[in-house]
C-alpha positions in Angstrom: 71.9 93.1 109.5 74.9 91.1 110.6 78.1 92.9 111.4 81.1 92.8 109.0 83.7 90.1 109.7 85.8 91.1 112.7 83.8 94.2 113.6 82.6 92.7 116.9 86.3 92.3 118.0 86.9 96.0 117.6 84.4 97.5 120.1 82.8 96.9 123.5 84.3 95.6 126.8 87.3 93.3 126.7 86.4 89.6 126.4 88.2 86.3 126.3 90.1 85.9 123.0 90.6 89.6 122.4 94.0 91.0 121.5 95.2 93.6 124.1 97.9 96.1 123.7 99.5 97.4 126.9 101.5 100.6 126.9 103.9 101.2 129.7 105.0 104.6 131.1 107.8 104.8 128.6 105.5 104.2 125.6 106.6 100.6 125.0 103.9 98.2 123.7 103.1 94.6 124.8 100.5 92.6 123.0 98.8 89.4 124.2 95.5 87.5 124.0 93.1 87.5 126.9 92.6 84.1 128.5 90.5 83.4 131.6 92.6 82.4 134.6 95.9 83.5 133.1 98.4 86.1 134.3 100.4 88.7 132.3 104.0 88.9 133.5 106.6 91.6 133.0 109.9 92.5 134.8 107.7 95.1 136.6 105.3 92.5 138.1 102.2 90.8 136.9 98.4 91.1 136.9 95.6 88.6 136.1 93.9 88.6 132.7 90.5 88.4 134.6 91.2 92.0 135.8 90.7 93.2 132.2 88.0 90.8 131.0 84.7 92.8 131.1 86.5 96.1 131.5 86.1 98.9 128.9 88.8 99.6 126.4 91.1 102.4 127.6 91.3 101.0 131.2 94.5 101.2 133.3 95.8 98.2 135.2 98.6 98.0 137.7 101.0 95.2 138.2 102.1 93.7 141.5 105.1 96.1 141.2 102.6 99.1 141.1 103.4 100.0 137.5 100.4 101.4 135.5 99.7 100.1 132.0 97.1 101.5 129.6 95.1 98.7 127.9 93.7 99.1 124.4 92.9 96.9 121.5 95.8 97.1 119.0 95.0 99.0 115.8 95.6 97.2 112.6 98.9 99.2 112.0 100.0 98.0 115.5 98.9 94.5 114.8 100.8 94.0 111.6 104.0 95.4 113.1 103.9 92.9 116.0 102.5 89.8 114.3 104.7 86.7 113.5 106.6 87.2 110.2 107.7 84.9 107.4 108.5 87.6 104.9 108.9 91.3 105.5 105.6 93.1 106.0 104.1 96.0 104.0 104.4 98.9 106.4 101.2 100.8 107.4 102.4 103.9 105.7 102.6 102.1 102.4 99.4 100.1 103.0 97.6 103.3 103.5 99.0 104.7 100.2 97.9 101.6 98.4 94.4 101.7 99.8 94.1 105.4 98.8 95.9 105.6 95.4 94.8 102.2 94.2 91.3 103.3 95.1 90.4 100.1 97.0 86.6 100.3 97.6 84.0 98.3 99.4 82.9 95.3 97.2 86.0 95.6 94.9 87.4 92.5 93.2 91.1 92.5 94.0 94.0 90.3 93.1 97.1 90.3 95.2 100.5 88.7 94.4 103.1 88.3 97.1 101.2 87.7 100.3 104.3 87.6 102.6 103.1 87.7 106.2 99.6 88.8 105.4 99.9 92.5 106.4 98.5 94.0 103.2 96.0 91.2 102.9 94.4 92.3 106.2 94.3 95.9 105.1 92.7 95.0 101.7 90.1 92.7 103.3 89.0 95.3 105.7 88.6 97.8 102.9 86.7 95.6 100.5 84.4 94.1 103.1 82.5 90.8 103.2 81.0 91.3 99.7 84.2 92.0 97.9 86.8 89.5 96.6 90.5 89.2 97.4 92.4 86.4 95.6 95.9 86.3 97.0 98.8 84.4 95.3 101.9 83.4 97.2 104.7 81.3 95.7 106.0 79.9 99.1 103.7 77.6 101.1 105.4 78.5 104.4 104.8 82.2 103.9 101.1 81.4 102.9 100.6 79.5 106.1 102.0 82.3 108.3 99.9 84.8 106.4 96.7 82.8 106.8 97.3 82.4 110.5 97.9 86.2 110.9 94.9 87.2 108.9 92.5 84.8 110.7 93.9 85.8 114.1 93.1 89.4 113.3 89.6 88.8 112.0 88.8 86.0 114.5 88.5 83.3 111.8 88.4 82.9 108.1 87.3 85.9 106.1 84.5 85.2 103.6 86.0 87.4 100.9 89.5 85.8 100.9 90.9 83.1 98.7 94.6 82.2 99.1 96.4 80.2 96.3 100.0 78.9 96.6 101.7 79.3 93.3 102.9 81.9 90.7 100.3 84.5 89.6 101.3 84.4 86.0 100.8 80.6 85.9 97.6 80.4 88.0 95.7 83.6 87.4 92.2 82.7 86.2 90.2 85.6 87.6 88.4 87.9 85.2 86.7 91.3 85.5 89.2 92.3 88.3 89.0 95.9 89.5 92.4 96.2 91.1 95.7 94.2 91.1 98.4 94.7 93.7 101.8 93.2 93.0 104.3 93.0 95.9 107.1 90.9 94.4 110.6 91.0 93.0 109.7 91.1 89.3 106.2 92.5 88.8 106.9 93.1 85.1 106.7 89.4 84.6 103.0 89.4 85.5 101.9 92.4 83.5 100.6 90.4 80.5 98.4 88.2 82.7 97.3 91.2 84.8 96.3 93.2 81.7 94.0 90.3 80.6 92.3 90.1 84.1 91.7 93.9 84.7 88.6 95.6 83.6 89.0 98.9 81.5 89.7 101.6 84.0 91.1 99.1 86.6 94.3 99.8 88.4 97.5 97.9 88.8 99.6 98.9 91.8 103.2 97.6 92.2 105.3 97.8 95.3 109.0 97.5 94.8 112.1 98.1 96.9 114.9 99.4 94.7 115.4 102.0 92.0 116.3 99.4 89.4 113.1 97.5 90.1 111.2 100.8 89.9 112.7 101.7 86.5 112.0 98.4 85.0 108.5 98.3 86.3 107.6 101.7 84.9 109.2 101.1 81.5 107.5 97.7 81.3 104.1 99.2 82.0 104.8 101.8 79.2 105.9 99.1 76.8 103.0 96.7 77.2 100.8 99.4 75.6 97.5 98.9 77.4 98.0 101.1 80.4 97.9 104.9 80.8 101.1 106.6 82.0 102.3 105.0 85.2 102.7 107.1 88.3 105.7 106.3 90.6 106.3 107.7 94.1 107.4 107.0 97.6 106.2 108.3 101.0 108.0 109.1 104.2 106.7 109.8 107.7 108.4 112.0 110.3 106.9 112.4 113.8 107.1 115.5 115.8 108.1 116.1 119.4 105.7 118.5 121.2 106.4 119.4 124.8 105.3 122.9 125.9 107.4 125.3 123.8 109.7 122.6 122.6 108.2 121.8 119.2 110.6 120.1 116.8 110.8 117.2 114.4 111.9 113.9 115.9 115.5 112.8 115.2 114.3 109.6 113.7 111.8 109.0 110.9 110.3 106.2 108.8 112.1 106.9 105.6 112.3 104.7 102.5 110.5 101.4 102.7 109.5 100.9 99.1 108.4 102.6 95.9 104.8 102.4 94.6 103.7 102.6 91.0 100.0 102.8 89.8 98.6 102.7 86.3 95.1 102.6 84.8 94.0 99.9 82.3 92.9 101.3 79.0 90.0 100.0 76.9 90.8 97.1 74.6 92.3 98.3 71.3 93.1 101.8 72.5 96.7 103.1 72.3 98.0 105.3 75.1 98.3 109.0 74.1 101.8 110.0 73.1 103.9 111.4 76.0 104.7 115.1 75.4 107.5 115.6 77.8 111.0 115.0 76.4 113.3 112.8 78.6 116.7 114.0 79.5 119.5 113.4 76.9 121.0 110.0 77.5 118.0 108.8 79.6 117.7 105.9 77.2 120.7 104.0 75.9 121.5 103.4 72.2 120.2 99.9 72.4 116.8 100.8 73.8 113.9 100.0 71.4 110.9 100.9 73.6 108.2 103.5 72.8 110.2 106.4 74.1 113.3 105.9 71.9 112.6 108.9 69.8 110.4 111.0 72.1 
């Protein structure tokens, strides 16, 4: 059985063409690609790439300035934070939430809109595997080109499950029987009609938005379209901890707000969502609101 795409690049001794992440004594990272005969230079000296080629992952190399660097392959979260960017990337904390709560599974048929720099595309492709399908739509050709280069650099070449289309999703979406749709865009509500036609019953739409106004309109639009179960909105935050002997405390800095996520399940055709029982706060909907929650 052949290995999944990119798996051979994730194990074994270092070889030419591998991405290497060096960590210095202060915890700073430096990422480069191994090339025979080349040297890696820092302000603390240099060392030849050949010193790492053939060495096991987790080796330590010393520069001519006698500074030790730990050499490992970058994890996917490390890679997406250091890769060239066109648009802002989906941060690993949000990509992990999307993979979990959008229930991205091996072999899934997934549509993605808003490729950006290819961060989320790489996470999705690794989750669905070679036998899944990821069809990504990106409006800007320059962003699509950067994303394609980043994804192919990570996997070592084109991924067999990936198709990239330059254009608007709502104008170009032709996929059917789609299991999951991920929308990372300014106005995901504009795509909901097309998405609802592409998703299978029980399928999931997952929207990633940056602001509270986008969040509110996305949730209300999902409710109004009438073919989705109640949407679930949330955000996640990460706080590291400092642990040094008896000094155990939270770090002063944390990864706070990066974006909001909303997921909703596609209902069967012809089925109306059950009436929401909870009553919204007085004044939550203006006098001119005509949506389904007007009198709830």
